[in-house]
C-alpha positions as CSV (number, residue, x, y, z in Angstrom):
1,M,40.8,130.2,79.6
2,R,41.2,129.3,83.3
3,L,44.6,127.9,84.0
4,L,46.3,126.5,87.0
5,I,50.1,126.5,87.0
6,I,51.9,124.2,89.4
7,E,55.7,124.9,89.4
8,D,58.1,125.1,92.3
9,E,60.9,127.2,90.7
10,P,60.0,130.8,91.5
11,R,61.5,132.4,88.4
12,M,60.0,129.9,86.1
13,L,56.6,130.3,87.8
14,Q,56.7,134.1,87.4
15,L,57.7,133.8,83.7
16,L,54.8,131.4,83.1
17,R,52.3,133.4,85.0
18,Q,53.2,136.7,83.3
19,G,53.5,135.3,79.8
20,L,50.3,133.3,79.9
21,Y,48.4,136.2,81.5
22,E,49.5,138.4,78.6
23,H,48.1,135.8,76.2
24,G,44.7,136.0,77.8
25,F,44.8,133.2,80.4
26,A,43.2,133.6,83.8
27,V,46.0,132.2,85.9
28,M,46.1,130.7,89.4
29,T,49.4,129.3,90.7
30,A,50.7,126.8,93.3
31,A,54.3,126.1,94.2
32,D,54.0,122.5,95.4
33,G,51.9,119.4,94.6
34,E,49.9,119.4,97.8
35,A,48.7,123.0,97.4
36,G,48.1,122.4,93.7
37,L,45.9,119.4,94.4
38,E,43.8,121.3,96.9
39,I,43.2,124.1,94.4
40,A,42.6,121.7,91.5
41,T,39.9,119.8,93.3
42,S,38.1,122.8,94.7
43,C,38.0,125.1,91.7
44,D,37.2,124.5,88.0
45,F,39.9,125.0,85.4
46,D,40.2,124.5,81.6
47,A,43.7,123.2,81.9
48,I,46.5,122.5,84.4
49,L,50.2,123.2,83.5
50,L,52.1,120.7,85.7
51,D,55.8,120.5,86.6
52,I,56.8,116.9,87.5
53,G,59.6,117.6,90.0
54,L,57.4,119.1,92.8
55,P,57.8,119.1,96.6
56,R,55.0,117.8,98.8
57,R,53.6,115.4,96.1
58,D,55.4,115.1,92.8
59,G,53.6,115.4,89.4
60,W,53.1,111.7,89.1
61,E,51.2,111.5,92.4
62,F,49.3,114.7,91.6
63,I,47.9,113.3,88.3
64,R,47.0,109.9,89.9
65,L,45.1,111.5,92.8
66,L,43.5,114.1,90.5
67,R,42.1,111.4,88.2
68,E,41.1,109.2,91.2
69,R,39.0,112.1,92.5
70,G,37.1,112.3,89.2
71,R,38.6,115.5,87.8
72,A,38.8,115.3,84.0
73,V,40.5,118.7,83.5
74,A,43.2,118.7,80.7
75,V,46.7,118.4,82.0
76,L,49.9,119.4,80.2
77,M,53.1,118.1,81.8
78,L,56.1,120.4,81.8
79,T,59.3,118.6,82.7
80,A,63.0,118.5,82.1
81,R,62.8,114.8,81.6
82,D,62.5,113.7,78.0
83,A,62.9,109.9,78.4
84,E,60.1,107.9,76.7
85,D,59.4,106.0,79.9
86,D,58.7,109.2,81.8
87,I,56.4,110.5,79.0
88,I,54.5,107.2,78.8
89,R,54.2,107.1,82.6
90,G,52.6,110.6,82.6
91,L,50.2,109.7,79.8
92,N,49.3,106.4,81.5
93,L,48.4,108.3,84.7
94,G,46.1,110.6,82.7
95,A,48.1,113.5,81.3
96,D,46.8,114.9,78.0
97,D,50.1,116.2,76.6
98,Y,53.7,117.0,77.6
99,M,56.5,119.5,76.9
100,T,60.1,119.2,77.9
101,K,62.3,122.1,79.1
102,P,63.6,124.3,77.5
103,F,60.5,125.0,75.5
104,S,59.1,127.5,73.0
105,F,56.6,129.8,74.6
106,P,54.4,130.1,71.4
107,E,54.4,126.3,71.2
108,L,53.3,126.1,74.9
109,V,50.4,128.5,74.2
110,A,49.4,126.5,71.1
111,R,49.5,123.2,73.1
112,L,47.3,124.5,75.8
113,Q,44.8,125.8,73.3
114,A,44.9,122.5,71.5
115,I,44.2,120.3,74.5
116,T,41.2,122.5,75.6
117,R,39.4,123.3,72.4
118,P,36.7,120.9,71.0
119,R,37.8,119.1,67.9
120,R,35.6,119.3,64.8
121,E,35.7,115.6,64.4
122,E,34.1,114.9,67.8
123,P,30.6,113.4,67.5
124,A,27.6,115.7,67.4
125,A,26.1,116.5,70.8
126,S,23.6,113.7,70.9
127,R,23.4,110.6,73.0
128,V,25.0,107.5,71.7
129,E,24.0,104.0,72.8
130,I,25.8,100.8,71.7
131,G,24.8,97.8,73.7
132,D,25.1,98.7,77.4
133,L,27.6,101.6,76.6
134,V,26.0,105.1,76.7
135,V,28.0,108.2,75.7
136,D,26.7,111.7,76.1
137,P,29.1,114.0,74.1
138,L,27.5,117.2,75.3
139,R,28.1,116.4,79.0
140,H,31.2,114.3,78.4
141,V,29.6,111.5,80.4
142,V,30.1,107.8,79.7
143,S,28.4,104.9,81.4
144,R,28.2,101.2,81.0
145,G,25.4,99.3,82.6
146,S,24.7,101.2,85.9
147,Q,28.3,102.3,86.2
148,T,29.4,105.9,85.4
149,I,32.9,106.0,83.8
150,E,35.2,109.0,84.3
151,L,37.4,109.6,81.2
152,T,40.1,112.1,80.6
153,R,39.8,114.3,77.6
154,S,42.3,112.2,75.6
155,E,40.4,109.0,76.6
156,F,37.2,110.6,75.5
157,L,38.6,111.6,72.2
158,L,39.9,108.1,71.6
159,L,36.6,106.6,72.4
160,S,34.9,109.1,70.1
161,C,37.2,108.1,67.2
162,L,36.5,104.4,67.7
163,L,32.7,105.0,68.0
164,R,32.5,106.9,64.8
165,H,33.8,103.8,63.0
166,A,32.2,101.1,65.2
167,G,32.7,97.7,63.6
168,E,35.6,98.9,61.4
169,C,39.3,98.9,62.0
170,V,40.7,102.4,62.7
171,S,44.3,102.8,61.8
172,R,46.8,103.8,64.5
173,Q,47.7,106.9,62.5
174,S,44.0,108.0,62.4
175,L,43.6,107.5,66.1
176,M,46.8,109.4,66.9
177,E,45.6,112.3,64.7
178,G,42.1,112.2,66.3
179,V,43.5,112.5,69.8
180,W,46.6,114.7,69.4
181,G,46.1,116.3,66.0
182,A,47.9,115.8,62.7
183,E,50.6,118.3,63.6
184,R,51.6,116.6,66.8
185,E,54.4,114.0,66.7
186,V,53.5,111.3,69.2
187,G,55.4,108.0,69.6
188,P,53.4,104.8,69.0
189,G,53.8,103.8,72.6
190,A,51.6,106.7,73.7
191,L,48.6,105.4,71.8
192,D,49.0,101.9,73.2
193,V,49.1,103.3,76.7
194,L,46.0,105.4,76.1
195,V,44.1,102.4,74.6
196,N,45.1,100.3,77.6
197,S,43.9,103.0,79.9
198,L,40.6,103.3,78.1
199,R,40.1,99.5,78.2
200,S,40.7,99.4,81.9
201,K,37.8,101.7,82.3
202,V,35.2,100.5,79.7
203,D,36.1,96.8,79.3
204,A,38.0,95.4,82.3
205,K,35.0,94.9,84.6
206,F,32.6,93.7,81.9
207,R,32.0,90.4,80.2
208,D,31.8,91.8,76.6
209,K,35.0,93.4,75.5
210,L,34.3,96.3,73.1
211,I,37.8,97.5,72.1
212,G,39.7,95.0,70.0
213,T,43.1,95.0,68.5
214,V,43.6,94.4,64.7
215,R,47.2,93.1,64.5
216,R,49.6,95.4,62.7
217,S,46.7,97.7,61.6
218,G,44.9,99.4,64.5
219,Y,42.0,99.1,66.8
220,I,38.3,98.3,66.5
221,F,35.2,99.1,68.5
222,R,33.1,96.0,68.4
223,H,29.3,95.9,68.8
224,C,28.4,93.7,71.7
225,A,27.2,91.0,69.4
226,S,30.6,90.9,67.7
227,A,32.3,90.7,71.1
228,A,30.1,87.7,72.0
229,E,31.0,86.1,68.7
230,N,34.7,86.7,69.4
231,R,34.5,84.7,72.6
232,Q,33.1,81.7,70.7
233,Q,35.9,81.7,68.2
């Protein structure tokens, strides 16, 4: 697995580099956000391990610019901050997972493996078309109308979960397990943030709204006809 580590504390960077190398990762490193962004946008990686408190662009700005430049690589935030607002902020900007310091090294390895491996429940590698939305799971490409939509891995997993049950309410618990796995404890706010992020990309600029909320139950992917009927109600 090709991994970029962005960490400004020299001893921590050395420990991460050596430990992950011994677990079979092909590791590149950067000691600040500016250098990390240059490497991340010029080379291909399976995952980025990102510290938040970085010089020359902190982790928040790094994620924002990375996603704006169309890079969908998986990002795991590594931070001393454990406040829910900080975690939600990172997920909202496009991070796929997070860990707080101090951390368990075996858990870190497992988290990196989890956010980069394909999930068995992802749809088969065939083109899916619902109304003007087109999803190509093999290439991880999504478009609506003539517009190509760049999604993070977590956003793509969420959309896949909703598409598999198009027209049906999918419970919040099912969606969280589909995105983060059954073994991962994730606060309910993280799912709402991810849904809002997905909506901003696949719904905000279009007349028909495809992702609906079922109050106190979950979310639903509407067929376009259903969306039109919803506007008339």
